[in-house]
N, C-alpha and C positions, 0 to 999 in steps of 0.2 A: 075381425074375430081372431085371426092369426096373431095380430099384434097383441091382443089381450092375452092369448095363451102364452106367448113368449114373455110377457111382462110378469105373469103370475109366478112362475118358478123363480124369477130373479128377485121378486119381492119377498118370497118365502125365504130365499137364501140370506137376504139382508137382515130380515127379522130374526132368523135363526142365529146368524153371526153376532148380532147385537145382544141377543139373549145370552149366548155363550160368553161374550166378552164381559157382560155385567155379572153373571153368576160365577164365572171361573176366571179371575184375573191371572195374568201370567205370573208365576212365582218369582219373587225377588231373589236375586243372587245372594246366597248365604256366605258370610265372611267369618272365617275362624282366625282369631288372633293368636299367634304363637310367639312366646317370649324366648329369645335365643341369646346366646353369648356372642357378643360382637368383638370383644377384645379382653385379653388377660395380660396384666403386667406382672412380671416376676422380678422381685428384687432379692438378690443374694448378698448378705452382709458378710464379706470375707475378712477374717481377722488379719491385722497387719502386725507381723512379728518384728521385734527389735533385732537388728543384725549388726555384726561387727565384721569389718573387712580384714580378712586374714589371708595373706599370700594371694591377693587379687581375687579372693572368693568371699562372698557374703555368707557368713555363718550365723545361723539363728542362735541367739544367746538367751532370749526370754520372750514370752508372749506378752502382748499388751492388750488393753481394752479398746484400742482403735480398730476401726473397720473401714473397708472400702466397699462401695456398692456397685455390684454388677447388675445391669438391668437388661432383661429380655422381654420383648413384647410378642404377643401372638394375636394375629388378626384373622378373623373367621369370616369366610365368604359362603353365601347360600344362593341357591337358585330360586325360581318362583314357586317351587313346590315345597320350599322350606328344607330342602336337603342340603347338608353340609357338603360343599364341593371342594374346598381347599382351606388349608391353614398355613399362613405365612408367619414364620418366626424370624426375629432379627434382634441383634444386640443394639443397644443405644449407647453411643459414645459421644460425649460433648453435645448431647441433644439431638444427634443425627443418627438415622438407622444405618447399620452396617452388618455385613456377614449374614445376609438373608438366606432363608432356607424354606422351601415350600413342599408341603405334602398335599397331593391331589387325590381326591376320592372319586371312584367310579362306581355308580350304583346301576342295577338293572331295573327293568320295568316293575319288578315286585318289591322295590325299595330295599333290595338286598345289596350290601356292600360287596363288590366283587374284586376290587383291586385298590391298593393304595400305592401311589408312585411318589418316591422321595427324591427331591432334588431334580437332577437332570436325567432321570430315568436310569440311573446306575444302580439304584436300589428300589426294590418293590416288594409288596406283600400281596400274594394271591390268596383268595378265600374260596374254598371249595365246599359246596353244599350238597346235601341229599334230601330231597323233599323239603327244601327251605330250612333245613337244619345244618348248621355249620359243622363239618366233619373235621377239617384240618386247615391250617394255614401254612403257606410256604414263603418264607422271607428269602429273597434272592439278593445277593451282593455281587454285582458284576465287577467291582473293583478287584475282588480277591477270588472270583469264580467259586463262590461258596453259597450254600443255601442251608436253611434251618427249617425243619418241618415240625409243626406242633399239632399233635393228634389229640382230639378232645373226647372225653368220656363224660356222659351226663348222669345226673342223679334222677330220682323219681319225679322231681319238680322241673326237669328239663333244664337245670342249671349245670354248668361245668363242675364235675366232681374231681376230675384229675386231667392234667395235660402232660403228655409225654413229648419231650423235645429231643429230636435227633438231628445231627448235622451231616451234611454231604460236602466233601468227604468226611467220613466218620473218624474223628480224632479221639473220641471217648465213648463210654456207654451212654445210652439215652438217660436224660434226667426226667424224673416224674415228680410233679408238684400236685399236692392234694389240697382241696378247698372244702371248707365247712361254712355254712351260712347261719345267720341268726333268724328268729321268727319273722322278721321283716324282709327276709331274703337279701339282706346286706351281707357282704362277705365278713365272716367272723374270724377265720383262721386260715393261714397259708402254711403248709408244711412241706419243706424241701429238705430231704436227707436229715430228718429229725430237727431241723432248724425251724422253729415255729414263730410265726408273727401273728399277733392278736390285734384286732381292730375294734374300736369303740366309736359309736356314732351319736350325733345329736338327733333332734326330731324335726329339723328344718329341711328345705328342699335342696337336693344336689343340683349344681348348675347345669350339668349336661344330661339330666334325666330324660329330656325330650328326644334324644337321639335313639335310633333303633338298635344301637350297639354300644358297648362300653367304651368310654372315652375319658381321657384326662390329659392335662399338660404337665402333670407331676405325679410321681409315685406317692407323694404325701397326700394327695387328694383322692386317689383311687389306685388300687393295685395294678401295676403294669402287666402282671401275668395274665389278666383277663381282658386286656385291651382288644377291642373289636369283636369280642364274643357277644353272645346274647345276654350276658349279665347286665342287669339294669339297676345300678345303684340308686337308691332313693334319698338317702340322707348323707350328711357330711361327716367325715372322719374327724374325731376330736382327740383320739389317742391311738398311737401305734407302739406296741411293745414287743421287742424281740429279745433274744438272749443277751445281747450286748447293748442295744440302743433303746432309748425311750424318747418318743416324740409326742409333744402335745400341740394342739392347734386351737387358736382362739379366733372367733369370727365376729364380724358385724353383719347385719342383714338389712334388706330393704323391706318394704311393706308386703311383698309377696313371699317373705321368708326365704329369699335367695341371698347367698353370700355377696356382700359388697367388698369385704376384705377378709383375708385369712393370714394370721401370723403363726408361723411354724417354728417351733423350738425343739432341737434334738440334742440330747446329752448322752455321753457314754456312761452307762450305769456304774461302772467301776471307778469313774473319775468325775463325780458329781460337781466338784468345785472348778473344773476346767470351763473355759468359755464355751457356751453352747453354739451349735450351728443354727443360724437364723435365716429363714426365708419369709418374704411377705408377698401376698398376691392381692391384686386389685381386679375386680370383675366389672365389666361394662356390658349392658344388655340393650337389645333393641327388639321391636315388635315387627314380625312379618305377618302381613294379611294374606290369608290363603282363601281362594274361592273354592267352595265345596260343590 
């Protein structure tokens, strides 16, 4: 009788477990695929001027249509959470990398960027938040014992409307840059001391839109003034017009409407017949699988 009583609850447990296993299978691990930039190649076409040797000095006598190409590569590294952890940039000379420089990103548990370390920790950028809203950044240069503080004011859409930059030690009055956005919340206008720069965009996807902060490898691709703020550029710049300079950018895209190449041409508006400044960018992507 005792043996039967002991067996009964065991049998009920097995039946109950089998019933649960059949009705409620263990959920499968969900995978999110995130497309990220793995490398950017920048090519700068530098004009070669014709020179004449005068008294042991090369004197430029005329411009030519010839150019030399300076190549810089940017390699992007990520952790298992899909967070950008570092960017290594380096020149390419005779096919080999040289003059490398690394920027390392430090994020907290809330995915907030707290610090960027440049090179061998001689330069850094600290980011200070209040209730997860970036209040100011401080760029520190230990080489010259200087720092630069950028205080951010936000508009009603919680986008930076102005940034005041002051230096320590203070050599001059603080500079204030104002920002205006278009209906898609892409930056439309930058105004510094009445020097205005106007941006025009395509309808394709910006390569670094997946990051939780503004990022670029070139001021031609996104405004440096908003770097590391909460500004989230969605589309690609096709024209930049200032008082003196006019820049146009042509892209090719992949099937996901992400840029594969960008060709940047800048002219001085008062000298339209002079040889333009030309940069080219090549983008490589990879997919990171994130477990949800």
